[in-house]
C-alpha positions, 0 to 999 in steps of 0.5 A: 260185209263192210270193211273197217276203213275210215275212207270207204266208211264216210267217219269224218273227224273234226279234228286232227289227234289231240295228242293227250288224253280223251277230249271229253265226249270224244274217242279214247285217241283225241280225235272228235267227230259226229259219227258222220257218213252213213251214221250221222250227217252224212249219206242216210243209209237205207237197208231192206230186209233182204240186205239185213238177213242176207249178212246174218246167214252169211256170217252164220255160215262163214262162223259155221253155226247151225241152224238149231243153235241160232234158232235157240238163240232168238228163242224160236223154233227152227221153222221160224229161224228158217222162215226169218233167212229166207224172208218169209218171216219178219225178223224182229229187230232184238233177235238181231242182238241175241245173233249179234252176241252168238256172232261175236259183232256189234248189231250194226254190222248186222244192220249195215255191214260196218263197225260202229265207231264212236265211244264217246258219242255220236251226233246224227242229224235229222234223217240221216240215221240208219233206215231199216224197212223191217216189214211193209208198213213199218220202218224204223230208224236208228239213232245210235248204230254208230256208237260201240257197246250201246246199253239202250236202243233209241229209234224213231219207228214210222208205222203206216195203217192198216187197211183193216182198222181192226187189225190187230198189232203183233205183239211181242216180249223182249228182256228189259223196259222200253219207253214209247213217245208219239212225235206224229199221229196217233198210236195204238199201243197195246200191253199186255191187256192194256190198249192206249191211243196216244197222240202227238206228245204222249209217251207210256214207260213199261215191262218190255216183258209184258207182250206189246205192240204198236200201230197207226191209227187214222193215218201215218204215225211216228213215235221214238222208242227207246229200248233196253240193250243187254249186252253180252247177257243172252237176254237181248232178244225178242220173240212174237208171244205165243211163239 
């Protein structure tokens, strides 16, 4: 697990402490920065699913939390949860939120091994977010991983087309609401019993409690997704519909 020291994290403060109150948009200690280093304006961070689940296993073991309790937090049976930890089943991104709450850490710790540091604003330069390959053909880039206590999760998702054009996307459900905006290519979005093909510039906003999923159509596609996060309420987890 990564430490919280400023040097190793690469976090950059542009100004020295002001000695006064909080700078608008800055941190309480008066420092202003972009949340640089690994999280914005610095070196791009790329994480594999193996690295993420290794942190989950490590923290669960350290805290003495059993598989049954972790599985219950994710809303899945123990067999499915063991699949998450051994890598045979992709762990849904919002399942990490439930586990982070159970472990008492920010989800960024599970994604990167480091604590988020910004509480006023965080700037992420183009391509410099936290990249995670969720599974083959699905990569997301977190655009707010360095912001503490965030209540929404903006991510840029890159989808690669499935070899079988008739392949249906995995459908998931989670609490809150979700927004998708297509940035490149074409994306088929399934929401409940409805299916839409969205092109560049098209968007959809929906109740995330409905079964939903996305897949690329005719080539690689990118879309912005903004997911509502409910910290501390035990609801911020996602599960494959029907599990």
